[in-house]
C-alpha positions as CSV (number, residue, x, y, z in Angstrom):
1,M,0.0,0.0,0.0
2,K,2.8,2.4,0.9
3,K,4.5,1.7,-2.4
4,I,1.3,2.4,-4.3
5,K,0.8,5.7,-2.4
6,S,4.4,6.7,-3.1
7,L,3.8,6.1,-6.8
8,L,0.5,8.0,-6.6
9,N,2.2,11.0,-5.0
10,K,4.7,11.0,-7.9
11,V,1.8,10.9,-10.4
12,I,0.1,13.9,-8.7
13,L,3.4,15.8,-8.6
14,N,4.5,14.7,-12.1
15,G,7.4,12.9,-10.5
16,K,9.1,16.2,-9.5
17,S,10.0,17.5,-6.1
18,W,7.8,20.4,-4.9
19,F,8.9,23.5,-3.0
20,P,7.1,26.6,-1.6
21,G,6.0,28.8,-4.4
22,M,6.0,26.1,-7.1
23,T,2.7,25.6,-8.9
24,L,1.4,22.1,-8.8
25,L,1.4,20.9,-12.3
26,N,0.9,17.9,-14.6
27,S,3.0,19.2,-17.5
28,N,3.4,17.9,-21.0
29,G,6.5,16.1,-19.9
30,D,10.1,17.1,-19.6
31,V,10.7,19.9,-22.1
32,D,14.1,20.3,-23.8
33,T,14.6,24.1,-23.5
34,T,17.1,24.0,-26.4
35,T,14.1,23.4,-28.7
36,F,12.4,26.7,-27.8
37,G,11.9,29.2,-30.6
38,Y,10.5,29.6,-34.1
39,D,13.3,28.1,-36.0
40,Y,13.2,24.3,-36.5
41,V,13.6,22.0,-39.4
42,I,10.6,20.4,-41.1
43,R,10.5,18.2,-44.2
44,T,8.4,18.7,-47.3
45,T,6.4,15.6,-46.2
46,T,5.8,17.0,-42.7
47,F,2.3,17.9,-41.7
48,L,2.4,20.9,-39.2
49,R,-0.5,21.1,-36.9
50,T,-1.8,24.6,-36.3
51,K,-3.0,24.1,-32.7
52,S,-0.4,23.9,-29.9
53,I,-0.9,21.6,-26.9
54,Q,-0.8,23.7,-23.8
55,Q,0.8,22.9,-20.5
56,K,-1.5,21.2,-18.0
57,F,-1.7,22.4,-14.4
58,Y,-3.4,21.2,-11.2
59,E,-6.5,23.2,-11.1
60,I,-9.4,23.1,-8.7
61,P,-12.0,25.9,-8.1
62,P,-11.5,27.6,-4.7
63,A,-15.2,28.5,-4.9
64,D,-16.0,24.8,-4.4
65,F,-14.5,25.1,-0.9
66,M,-15.4,28.6,0.3
67,T,-17.4,31.7,-0.6
68,I,-15.5,34.0,-3.0
69,E,-16.7,37.6,-2.9
70,V,-15.8,39.7,-6.0
71,G,-16.0,43.4,-6.3
72,E,-16.2,44.6,-2.7
73,G,-13.6,47.1,-1.5
74,G,-11.9,47.6,-4.8
75,W,-8.6,49.6,-4.6
76,L,-8.8,49.9,-0.8
77,E,-6.1,48.7,1.5
78,Q,-8.0,46.4,3.9
79,I,-11.3,44.8,4.7
80,T,-12.8,45.2,8.2
81,Q,-15.7,43.0,9.5
82,N,-17.4,43.8,12.8
83,L,-18.3,40.8,14.9
84,E,-21.3,41.3,17.2
85,F,-21.3,39.9,20.8
86,N,-24.4,39.4,22.9
87,A,-24.0,40.7,26.5
88,A,-27.6,40.0,27.7
89,G,-26.5,38.0,30.8
90,D,-28.3,35.2,32.4
91,F,-31.9,34.7,31.3
92,E,-33.3,34.1,34.8
93,S,-31.9,37.4,36.0
94,G,-34.9,38.9,34.3
95,I,-37.5,37.2,36.6
96,Q,-39.5,39.8,38.4
97,N,-40.8,39.5,42.0
98,I,-44.1,41.2,41.5
99,S,-45.0,40.9,45.2
100,G,-41.8,42.6,46.3
101,G,-42.8,45.9,44.9
102,K,-40.9,48.0,42.5
103,S,-37.6,46.5,41.3
104,E,-35.0,47.5,38.7
105,I,-35.3,45.9,35.2
106,P,-32.1,44.2,34.2
107,E,-30.9,45.3,30.7
108,V,-29.3,43.5,27.8
109,D,-26.3,44.9,25.9
110,V,-24.3,44.1,22.8
111,A,-20.7,44.8,21.8
112,I,-18.8,44.7,18.5
113,S,-15.2,43.7,17.8
114,P,-13.5,44.3,14.4
115,K,-11.4,41.8,12.4
116,T,-9.3,43.3,9.7
117,Y,-7.6,41.6,6.7
118,P,-5.2,43.2,4.2
119,I,-5.9,43.6,0.5
120,V,-3.0,42.8,-1.8
121,T,-2.6,44.6,-5.1
122,W,-1.0,42.4,-7.9
123,A,0.2,43.2,-11.4
124,K,2.3,41.5,-14.1
125,G,3.1,42.5,-17.6
126,Y,3.9,41.1,-21.0
127,K,5.8,42.4,-24.1
128,Y,6.0,41.7,-27.8
129,S,7.7,43.3,-30.8
130,I,7.2,43.5,-34.5
131,A,10.0,40.9,-34.9
132,E,8.1,38.4,-32.8
133,L,4.9,39.0,-34.6
134,Q,6.5,38.6,-38.0
135,K,8.3,35.4,-37.1
136,A,5.0,33.9,-35.7
137,L,3.2,35.0,-38.9
138,A,5.9,33.4,-41.0
139,A,5.5,30.1,-39.0
140,N,1.8,30.5,-39.5
141,N,0.9,28.2,-36.6
142,W,1.2,30.3,-33.4
143,D,-0.5,33.4,-32.0
144,V,2.3,34.7,-29.8
145,V,0.3,37.6,-28.3
146,K,-2.6,35.4,-27.4
147,A,-0.2,32.9,-25.8
148,K,1.3,35.6,-23.7
149,T,-2.0,37.0,-22.5
150,D,-3.3,33.5,-21.8
151,A,-0.1,32.8,-19.8
152,L,-0.7,36.0,-17.8
153,K,-4.3,35.1,-17.0
154,K,-3.2,31.5,-16.1
155,N,-0.6,32.9,-13.7
156,W,-3.3,34.9,-11.9
157,D,-5.7,31.9,-11.7
158,L,-3.1,29.5,-10.4
159,G,-1.9,32.2,-7.9
160,I,-5.3,32.9,-6.5
161,Q,-5.9,29.1,-6.2
162,Q,-2.7,28.7,-4.2
163,I,-3.5,31.8,-2.0
164,A,-6.9,30.3,-1.3
165,F,-5.5,27.1,0.2
166,L,-2.0,28.0,1.4
167,G,-1.8,31.8,1.6
168,S,1.4,33.7,1.1
169,L,4.9,33.5,2.5
170,S,5.6,37.1,1.5
171,S,2.5,39.0,2.5
172,A,1.7,39.3,6.2
173,G,-1.9,38.4,7.2
174,V,-2.6,36.5,4.0
175,T,-3.4,32.9,5.0
176,G,-5.2,30.1,3.2
177,L,-7.9,27.7,4.2
178,L,-5.3,25.1,5.2
179,N,-3.2,27.3,7.5
180,L,-5.5,29.7,9.3
181,A,-4.0,30.8,12.6
182,E,-6.9,30.4,15.0
183,P,-8.6,27.0,14.5
184,T,-7.7,24.0,16.7
185,A,-5.0,21.8,15.2
186,D,-5.4,18.2,16.5
187,S,-2.3,16.0,15.9
188,S,-3.4,13.1,18.2
189,T,-6.7,11.8,16.7
190,L,-5.3,10.9,13.3
191,T,-2.0,9.1,13.2
192,K,-2.3,7.6,9.7
193,N,-4.3,7.9,6.5
194,I,-7.9,7.0,6.8
195,S,-7.5,4.6,3.9
196,D,-4.8,2.8,5.8
197,M,-7.0,2.1,8.8
198,D,-8.3,-1.3,9.6
199,S,-12.0,-1.8,10.2
200,S,-11.7,-1.2,14.0
201,E,-9.6,2.0,13.6
202,F,-12.0,3.3,10.9
203,A,-15.0,2.7,13.1
204,E,-13.4,4.5,16.0
205,F,-12.5,7.5,13.9
206,V,-16.0,7.8,12.5
207,Q,-17.4,7.5,16.0
208,V,-15.3,10.4,17.6
209,V,-14.6,12.9,14.8
210,L,-17.9,14.8,14.7
211,G,-18.0,14.9,18.5
212,L,-14.6,16.6,18.6
213,F,-15.9,19.3,16.2
214,Y,-19.1,19.7,18.1
215,A,-17.4,20.2,21.5
216,N,-14.9,22.6,19.9
217,S,-17.7,24.7,18.6
218,N,-19.2,25.0,22.2
219,S,-22.1,22.9,21.0
220,T,-23.2,25.6,18.5
221,A,-22.6,23.9,15.1
222,L,-22.0,20.7,13.1
223,P,-19.8,20.7,10.0
224,D,-20.9,20.3,6.3
225,T,-17.5,19.8,4.6
226,F,-14.5,17.5,5.2
227,I,-11.3,18.1,3.2
228,M,-8.6,15.5,3.1
229,P,-5.3,14.9,1.3
230,M,-5.9,13.7,-2.3
231,D,-3.9,10.5,-2.0
232,D,-5.9,9.4,1.0
233,Y,-9.2,10.4,-0.6
234,L,-8.4,8.3,-3.7
235,G,-7.6,5.4,-1.3
236,L,-11.1,5.5,0.2
237,S,-12.4,3.5,-2.7
238,G,-11.3,0.4,-0.8
239,P,-13.9,-1.6,1.3
240,V,-14.7,-0.8,4.9
241,S,-13.7,-4.4,5.7
242,A,-13.2,-7.8,4.0
243,A,-16.5,-8.8,5.5
244,F,-18.3,-6.0,3.7
245,P,-16.5,-5.7,0.3
246,M,-19.4,-4.0,-1.4
247,V,-19.3,-0.8,0.8
248,S,-16.3,1.5,0.3
249,K,-14.9,3.6,3.1
250,L,-15.9,6.8,1.2
251,E,-19.5,5.6,0.9
252,Y,-19.7,4.7,4.5
253,L,-18.0,8.0,5.7
254,E,-20.4,10.1,3.6
255,K,-23.5,8.3,4.8
256,A,-22.4,8.5,8.4
257,F,-21.6,12.2,8.2
258,K,-24.8,13.1,6.5
259,A,-26.9,11.1,9.0
260,S,-25.2,12.4,12.1
261,T,-25.1,16.1,11.0
262,G,-28.6,16.0,9.3
263,K,-27.0,17.8,6.3
264,A,-27.8,16.0,3.1
265,N,-25.3,18.3,1.3
266,F,-22.3,17.2,3.4
267,K,-19.3,17.0,1.1
268,I,-16.0,15.1,1.4
269,Q,-13.4,16.5,-1.0
270,G,-9.9,15.5,-1.9
271,L,-7.3,18.3,-2.2
272,A,-3.7,18.0,-3.4
273,Y,-2.6,21.0,-1.3
274,A,-3.6,19.0,1.8
275,M,-0.8,16.5,1.2
276,A,2.3,17.0,3.3
277,A,4.6,17.0,0.2
278,N,2.7,19.9,-1.2
279,N,2.3,22.2,1.8
280,A,5.8,22.2,3.3
281,G,6.6,25.7,4.6
282,Y,3.0,26.7,4.7
283,V,1.2,24.3,7.1
284,S,4.5,23.3,8.8
285,A,8.2,23.5,8.0
286,G,8.3,19.9,6.7
287,G,4.6,19.7,5.7
288,S,1.7,17.9,7.2
289,N,-1.2,15.8,5.9
290,R,-3.9,18.1,6.9
291,Y,-7.7,17.3,7.2
292,V,-10.2,20.1,7.6
293,L,-13.7,19.7,9.1
294,Y,-15.6,22.9,8.8
295,V,-18.8,24.8,8.1
296,N,-18.6,26.2,4.6
297,D,-20.4,29.5,4.8
298,P,-19.3,33.2,4.4
299,E,-19.6,33.9,8.2
300,T,-17.0,31.1,8.8
301,V,-14.6,31.3,5.9
302,R,-14.5,33.5,2.9
303,M,-12.1,35.0,0.4
304,S,-12.4,38.4,-1.4
305,I,-11.3,39.5,-4.9
306,P,-11.9,43.3,-4.5
307,T,-10.7,43.9,-8.1
308,Q,-11.1,41.1,-10.5
309,F,-8.3,40.3,-13.0
310,T,-8.2,43.0,-15.7
311,L,-6.0,43.0,-18.8
312,N,-5.4,46.5,-20.2
313,S,-4.7,47.3,-23.8
314,P,-1.0,47.2,-24.8
315,G,0.8,50.4,-25.6
316,T,3.9,51.4,-27.4
317,S,6.3,54.3,-27.2
318,N,8.3,53.5,-30.4
319,N,5.8,51.6,-32.6
320,Y,8.2,48.6,-32.5
321,Q,7.7,47.2,-29.0
322,W,4.4,46.9,-27.2
323,A,3.7,46.3,-23.5
324,G,0.6,45.4,-21.6
325,V,-0.3,44.8,-18.0
326,G,-2.7,42.5,-16.1
327,Y,-3.7,43.4,-12.6
328,G,-6.1,42.6,-9.7
329,Q,-6.6,42.5,-6.0
330,Y,-7.1,39.7,-3.5
331,T,-7.2,38.9,0.2
332,G,-6.3,35.7,2.1
333,V,-9.0,33.6,3.6
334,Q,-11.0,35.5,6.3
335,N,-11.9,33.3,9.3
336,Y,-14.7,34.9,11.4
337,R,-15.7,31.8,13.4
338,P,-12.5,29.8,14.2
339,R,-14.4,27.3,16.3
340,Q,-16.2,26.1,13.2
341,V,-13.0,25.0,11.6
342,Y,-11.1,22.0,13.0
343,Y,-7.8,20.6,11.7
344,F,-6.5,17.0,12.0
345,D,-2.8,16.5,11.2
346,H,-0.4,13.6,10.8
347,D,3.0,13.3,9.2
């Protein structure tokens, strides 16, 4: 099993080591950089395809995991959210002794406390020249300008994706869903992958996991989402036990969570960023296999895109070279109810 998972990790990472800041990708394969360029030899019997095969990346919509708010707070420096607290006191303190004559009426009160998150402004550019355009036209099989603007947009999309889950190492206060500062991080409940558990270990985990979340929330909430490392998630296709080979661990876990929480929309999702090999330097120095049990609503976790990606028109100062810029703004993941997010970790 360990050998299979090691191979699976290599498939997910395309057989390459990963380091902080590197985009998860499943590329076209090892590329010989000496072949880059317009100039290459073809024969008279060569058929040259007009469409290029683009590089493939690990892509998963952050909006499937949290609320993404777009357009609020554009070009400002931070987002502040007030949290309201009830200071009404004990209910029975309001009981009146009618026979005792006139008495003071206890009062309720409320208070607010602000939480502030920074807004990051981002921009990258691209350039092209008449020489590049003419060479591409001569080759007649590549739109170099479109390729560069597509690359710029892809850079934004992949960057926002990584910020959503892992945050930033260079921007203070910008954290992702997997490395929020305030939620409880439990490193004792899970000591191995769920897919590696025998039937007794699996049954015990299912029995205790929701109770831990409920107690952590001060008995105020039950979760609706469970994120787990992708390699472990894929391993849940195995049976709960040899005695019940027709029921997979994933089916059993989904059914148990939906029944116990009363939430028919409960989701279990695999995520490559939750694997230790992919979050080193973000979740912990060496990385951790991180599982997240949480309530997926905007009052618990959300991310903001105050200014959506915008690509301006290229300009030129010499009518030979053109330059354009793509820009946008984003925040990290905002966590307003930390007790409704619970981490489970193991190495």
